[in-house]
Structure formats: C-alpha cells, structure tokens
C-alpha positions in Angstrom: -16.0 18.4 9.3 -16.4 17.3 5.8 -14.2 20.1 4.5 -11.5 19.1 7.0 -11.5 15.5 5.8 -11.4 16.5 2.2 -8.5 18.9 2.9 -6.7 16.0 4.6 -7.2 13.8 1.6 -6.0 16.5 -0.8 -2.9 17.1 1.3 -2.1 13.4 1.3 -2.5 13.1 -2.5 -0.3 16.2 -3.0 2.4 14.6 -0.9 2.3 11.5 -3.0 2.4 13.3 -6.3 5.2 15.5 -5.1 7.3 12.5 -4.1 6.7 11.0 -7.6 7.7 14.1 -9.4 10.9 14.4 -7.4 12.1 11.0 -8.9 14.2 11.0 -12.0 12.4 9.5 -15.0 14.3 6.6 -16.5 16.4 6.1 -13.4 16.5 3.0 -11.2 12.9 2.0 -10.2 13.0 0.6 -6.6 10.5 -2.2 -6.1 6.9 -1.5 -5.1 5.5 -4.9 -5.9 4.4 -6.7 -9.1 1.9 -5.1 -11.4 -1.5 -6.6 -12.1 -4.2 -8.2 -10.0 -4.0 -8.3 -6.2 -6.3 -9.3 -3.3 -6.2 -7.9 0.3 -7.8 -9.1 3.5 -7.8 -6.7 6.5 -9.1 -6.2 10.0 -8.6 -4.0 13.0 -10.1 -1.5 15.4 -12.6 1.3 14.8 -12.7 4.4 17.1 -15.8 6.6 16.6 -16.1 10.3 17.1 -19.0 11.5 19.2 -22.2 11.5 17.1 -24.9 14.1 17.5 -28.4 13.4 16.3 -30.8 16.3 15.7 -34.2 16.7 14.0 -35.4 19.6 11.9 -38.6 20.5 13.9 -39.1 21.9 17.4 -40.4 18.7 18.7 -37.6 16.4 17.5 -35.3 14.5 19.7 -31.7 15.7 20.0 -29.0 13.5 21.5 -25.4 12.4 21.3 -23.6 9.1 21.8 -20.4 7.2 21.1 -16.8 8.2 22.0 -13.3 6.9 21.5 -13.9 4.6 24.5 -16.7 2.9 22.4 -14.1 1.2 20.2 -15.3 -1.6 18.0 -14.1 -3.8 15.1 -13.6 -3.3 11.4 -12.7 -5.8 8.7 -13.1 -6.7 5.1 -11.2 -6.9 1.9 -10.5 -5.6 -1.6 -9.6 -6.6 -5.1 -7.4 -4.2 -7.1 -5.1 -3.7 -10.0 -1.5 -2.2 -9.7 0.0 0.0 -12.5 3.5 0.8 -11.3 3.1 3.1 -8.3 -0.6 3.6 -8.9 -3.2 1.2 -7.5 -7.0 1.2 -7.9 -9.3 -1.2 -6.1 -12.8 -2.0 -5.0 -13.2 -2.6 -1.3 -16.0 -4.0 0.9 -15.7 -3.4 4.7 -17.8 -4.0 7.8 -17.5 -2.1 11.1 -19.5 -1.9 14.3 -19.3 -0.9 18.0 -21.6 -1.0 21.0 -22.7 2.3 22.6 -21.9 2.7 26.3 -24.0 5.8 26.9 -26.6 7.9 25.2 -27.1 11.5 26.3 -30.5 12.8 25.4 -30.3 16.6 25.2 -33.9 17.2 24.3 -36.4 14.4 23.8 -38.8 16.8 22.0 -41.7 15.2 23.7 -40.6 11.7 22.6 -41.0 10.3 26.1 -44.5 11.6 26.3 -45.4 10.3 22.8 -44.3 6.9 23.9 -46.4 7.0 27.0 -43.7 7.8 29.6 -41.6 10.4 31.3 -39.0 12.6 29.6 -35.8 10.9 28.3 -33.7 14.0 28.7 -30.6 13.7 30.8 -26.9 12.7 30.6 -25.8 9.0 30.6 -29.3 7.7 30.9 -28.3 4.0 30.8 -28.3 4.0 27.1 -27.6 1.0 25.0 -27.4 0.1 21.3 -25.0 -0.6 18.5 -23.8 1.1 15.4 -23.1 -1.1 12.3 -21.7 0.1 9.0 -21.3 -1.7 5.7 -19.3 0.3 3.1 -18.4 -0.3 -0.6 -15.6 1.9 -1.7 -13.5 2.7 -4.7 -9.9 3.4 -3.4 -7.0 4.9 -5.2 -3.4 4.7 -3.9 0.1 6.0 -4.7 3.0 3.8 -3.6 6.2 5.5 -2.5 9.6 4.1 -3.5 12.1 3.4 -0.8 14.4 0.9 -2.4 13.5 -1.6 0.3 10.7 -4.1 0.9 8.9 -1.4 2.9 6.4 0.5 0.7 4.6 3.5 2.3 1.5 4.7 0.5 -1.2 7.3 0.6 -4.7 7.2 -0.9 -8.3 8.3 -0.8 -11.6 6.4 -1.2 -15.1 7.3 -2.1 -18.3 5.2 -2.2 -21.5 4.3 -0.3 -22.2 3.2 3.2 -25.2 1.6 4.9 -25.2 3.0 8.5 -27.5 1.4 11.1 -28.4 2.5 14.6 -29.6 -0.8 16.0 -31.8 -1.2 19.1 -31.0 2.2 20.8 -32.7 2.4 24.2 -32.6 4.8 27.1 -33.6 3.5 30.5 -35.0 0.5 28.7 -37.3 2.5 26.5 -36.8 2.6 22.7 -35.0 5.6 21.1 -34.3 4.5 17.5 -33.8 1.4 15.4 -33.1 2.8 11.9 -30.7 2.9 9.0 -29.8 4.9 5.8 -27.5 4.6 2.8 -25.3 7.6 2.1 -22.1 8.8 0.4 -18.9 8.0 2.3 -15.2 8.9 1.9 -11.9 8.0 3.6 -8.4 9.5 3.3 -5.8 6.7 3.9 -2.1 6.4 4.9 -0.2 3.1 5.4 2.8 1.0 4.8 3.3 -2.6 3.7 6.2 -5.0 3.8 6.9 -7.4 1.0 7.7 -10.8 2.5 8.1 -12.1 -1.1 7.2 -10.6 -4.5 3.7 -12.0 -4.1 3.0 -11.6 -0.4 2.9 -8.5 1.8 1.7 -7.5 5.2 0.8 -4.0 6.2 -0.6 -1.5 8.7 -3.0 1.3 7.7 -5.0 4.3 9.1 -8.2 5.5 7.6 -10.4 8.5 8.6 -13.8 7.1 7.5 -16.8 9.6 7.4 -20.2 9.9 5.7 -22.5 12.7 4.9 -25.4 12.9 7.4 -27.7 9.9 7.2 -31.4 10.4 8.0 -32.7 8.2 10.8 -36.1 7.9 12.5 -36.7 7.9 16.2 -39.2 5.6 17.9 -42.1 7.8 17.2 -41.3 8.1 13.5 -39.8 11.6 13.6 -36.7 12.1 11.4 -33.3 13.2 12.6 -29.7 13.3 11.1 -26.3 12.5 12.5 -22.9 12.1 10.9 -20.8 9.0 11.1 -17.0 9.6 11.7 -14.6 6.8 12.6 -10.8 6.5 13.0 -9.9 3.0 11.7 -6.6 1.2 12.3 -6.2 -2.0 10.3 -3.6 -4.7 9.7 -3.7 -6.4 6.3 -2.4 -9.1 4.1 -2.0 -8.7 0.3 -1.4 -11.3 -2.4 -0.1 -10.1 -5.8 -0.9 -12.4 -8.7 1.3 -10.5 -11.2 4.6 -11.8 -10.0 6.7 -12.6 -13.2 8.2 -16.0 -13.5 11.9 -15.9 -13.0 13.8 -16.7 -16.2 17.2 -18.4 -16.2 19.9 -17.6 -18.9 20.0 -20.1 -21.8 23.7 -20.5 -21.3 25.7 -20.3 -18.1 27.4 -16.9 -17.4 31.1 -17.1 -17.9 33.2 -16.9 -14.7 35.7 -14.1 -14.6 38.4 -14.2 -12.0 40.3 -10.9 -11.5 42.1 -10.6 -8.3 39.6 -9.8 -5.6 40.4 -6.7 -3.5 39.2 -5.9 0.0 35.4 -5.5 0.3 35.9 -1.9 1.2 37.7 -1.0 -2.1 35.7 0.2 -5.1 34.5 -2.6 -7.4 36.4 -3.2 -10.6 34.8 -1.4 -13.6 34.2 -4.4 -15.9 35.6 -7.5 -17.5 35.2 -9.0 -21.0 35.3 -12.7 -22.0 37.1 -13.0 -25.3 34.9 -16.0 -26.6 31.7 -13.9 -26.2 31.2 -10.4 -25.1 30.5 -10.1 -21.4 30.1 -6.9 -19.4 29.8 -6.5 -15.6 28.1 -3.6 -14.0 28.9 -3.2 -10.2 26.7 -1.6 -7.6 27.3 0.0 -4.3 26.2 -1.7 -1.1 22.4 -2.0 -0.8 21.9 0.1 -4.0 20.2 -0.6 -7.3 21.1 2.6 -9.0 23.7 2.8 -11.8 26.8 4.7 -10.9 28.7 6.8 -13.4 31.1 3.9 -14.0 28.2 1.5 -14.3 26.6 3.7 -16.9 29.8 3.7 -19.0 29.9 -0.1 -18.9 26.2 -0.3 -19.9 27.0 2.1 -22.8 29.7 -0.3 -24.0 27.3 -3.1 -23.9 24.8 -1.1 -26.0 27.5 -0.3 -28.5 28.6 -3.9 -28.8 25.1 -5.1 -29.3 24.5 -2.7 -32.1 27.9 -3.2 -33.8 27.5 -7.0 -33.9 23.9 -6.9 -35.0 23.0 -9.2 -32.2 19.5 -10.3 -31.6 19.8 -11.6 -28.1 21.2 -10.3 -24.8 21.3 -11.8 -21.3 21.0 -9.8 -18.2 21.5 -11.4 -14.8 21.4 -9.7 -11.3 23.2 -10.7 -8.2 24.0 -9.6 -4.6 26.5 -10.2 -2.0 25.7 -12.4 1.0 25.0 -9.6 3.5 21.2 -9.7 3.5 18.3 -12.1 4.0 17.6 -14.4 1.0 14.2 -12.8 0.2 15.5 -9.3 0.4 18.7 -10.1 -1.6 16.6 -11.7 -4.4 14.4 -8.6 -4.6 17.5 -6.4 -4.6 19.1 -8.4 -7.4 15.9 -8.1 -9.4 15.9 -4.3 -9.0 19.5 -4.2 -10.2 18.8 -6.4 -13.3 15.7 -4.3 -14.1 17.7 -1.0 -13.7 20.2 -2.3 -16.3 17.4 -3.6 -18.5 15.6 -0.2 -18.4 18.8 1.7 -19.2 19.5 -0.6 -22.3 15.9 -0.2 -23.5 16.3 3.6 -23.2 19.3 3.4 -25.4 17.9 1.4 -28.2 18.2 -2.3 -27.2 14.8 -4.0 -28.0 13.0 -5.4 -24.9 12.1 -8.5 -26.9 15.7 -9.3 -27.4 16.4 -9.5 -23.7 16.5 -12.4 -21.3 16.4 -11.0 -17.7 17.0 -13.1 -14.6 17.9 -12.5 -10.9 19.6 -14.8 -8.5 20.2 -13.1 -5.2 23.3 -14.3 -3.3 23.1 -17.9 -4.5 25.7 -17.5 -7.3 28.6 -15.4 -6.1 31.7 -14.6 -8.1 33.7 -14.6 -5.0 32.9 -17.1 -2.3 32.3 -15.5 1.1 30.7 -16.6 4.4 27.0 -15.9 4.7 26.5 -12.3 5.9 29.7 -10.9 4.4 29.9 -7.9 2.1 31.8 -8.3 -1.1 32.0 -5.7 -3.8 32.5 -8.1 -6.7 29.3 -10.0 -5.9 27.1 -6.9 -6.1 26.7 -7.0 -9.9 24.7 -7.4 -13.0 26.2 -9.5 -15.8 25.4 -8.6 -19.4 26.2 -11.3 -21.9 26.0 -11.0 -25.7 26.3 -14.6 -27.0 
C-alpha cells in the first residue's frame, strides 16, 4: 500500500512539472495569487480504510475495524510561502472517527488472560475511536489557467500521533494505545481567488502512515496501518498582495473612431505631446498578440531613443466581467506588458505599473458589454 501511495504522489508531481514545462518562458503569466506569506484554515470529512491489527507472536490478538461508513472529521491549518507557482508550507491537522464495529479474528488468548471468554468473532459490539494529530511539510505546484481558478497538486511528509482510544469488545477492553510514526499525503485540489488576497478551495488528500505499534489490554504489541481519504474545504489569506499604484499623471485620452466590438482592435495610437502607446488584447486574454508585440517593441525603442528614465504602464478591461475578475485580468495584462518590456531592456525600477479593471473605459458602454478598445494596456513615456 505504501508503494501505491508513493506512486500516486510521484504521478501527481510529474503531471504538475509537465504542465509547467509546457508553458513558454517569458510569455504572459496568468495569475496564481500573490507571492509571499499566506495562511490557510481547513476542515472536512475523513473516510478511513479498514485497519488490520496483528501481533508478531502466536498468542497475539489479530483484528480489523473501521470502514468508509465510519467517516469522521478532519481540520486544521497551515502557514506557507508562495514563490510563483511553487508553494511550501507547514501544516497541523487533527482527524478522528468513532468505530462502529471491531472484528476479532484471533484473540490469541487475550480473553482468557483478561479473565473471560474468547473475544473472537465478527461485529462483536465493538466500540472505540481513532484520533490522529499530524504535523506535515507540504509542497505544491499551482497550475495556470488564466482565470481565478487555480488547480494544484502536491505531496506532504511529516509525523503523526495515532491513537486507538478506549477500544472495547462486548464491554471488555481491547486496547487504549498510541504511537508516533512517519506519515505522507499526496494532494490534489483547486482554489478560487475571490480577491488577490482571499481564496476558497476544495482539496482531496490520501493520508497514510507507516505501521504504528500499539499494545493490547494485556500489554502485547501489535501493528496496524492508518489510511484515510480526506476531503477538505479551505480558506486562504495571502499577505503578499502588492499595493496598487496609480500613474503620477493622468493617461491621455485618445479618441479614434470606435468600430463595432466584433472588429479587431486598432493597433495603437500616439499622443504628440508625450509618447503614448496602446496594446490591445483579445476578449478574456492577457497574452500579447503579434500586433501587440509590435507596439510594445515601438515603446521599447522610444524609451531607449529618448533616454527616458520613467515609463507608465496601466491595464484595463471592458465591462463584460465581474469587478473582481476584471481587476485581476487588467493586472495580468499590465504585468504581461511589463514583463515583455523588462525582457527587452527596460529597467524594472523605471516602471510605474497600475491596473484599473473596467472603471476607466476609453469607450463608454453599458455594464456587461464587450468593447475591443477597452481591452488594453496603455504605455506612457512622459
């Protein structure tokens, strides 16, 4: 079973790395959340696999208990740090469930040693609870979708304290014991960014340990692996959200004749009093088109020819989306242009980058309307 879980974790990690390698370096970077510190709270359901306990000697008790019907709770939290698509965190979680039946396959003389009859038999009115406290180091790879939805895969390793509390069969004690062992958990999930700083998510974890060593009521040792399927909802808060910066001077308004929304956006416009360039984007996209790349190249050339030491980049959207989504989209557009300019020799420190969503359109439209001239990034060289 341990090899199956490790194989699952390896496959999930390979999937994430393959997705990352398929993306073009230096291209638009769809949003996966701000870098830096984040905190997460989580809670959900835990579904155990059947556990089999067995001793090493001929007189030791062997039994099994727990099933998917014995579902319980799981909850906890984590503190982590985000580096682009990579996240690393420390997590602390609690889980537990009550046992509805204990099947004693061979009591190994335990019943007699406790002064009674044999405990062997199926569903012998068993009771008890399993409680687990785990401290894990988790690593994740966030996948880019260009939307507020961020799927991710990961794997965690750490230590777990597993307790079999007050196990009885027909009212007679079976075990009350605990052990601390190595644990691991392959993870898949998805989160949705409500804002830059706040996100909600849903996650699946296959949580397992190496076999802990417990003691039965007579003091004899036995082992039994812990394996749970955990489904959790979570809430994350990212502290690394950058402050939104506004341009030092207002962006010049340019008023070419507006064509129908379905027509291609005009390539660019230049204000004579100061150099101004406009890069247009396709609907719901934050990737530079071939025409947009040409305009960005013109801005780079103008910046170098004039020996300028300041450049303003402002991102916008049309009115077709929700305010939170449009603001995130305008940010991705502004950062795509910024990254292109940096890659072609414009110093990052000379840039003033801002994003404004749909609140500052070039062409006034009703809320919800698509308009090609509003899906833009304006580049200003004062």
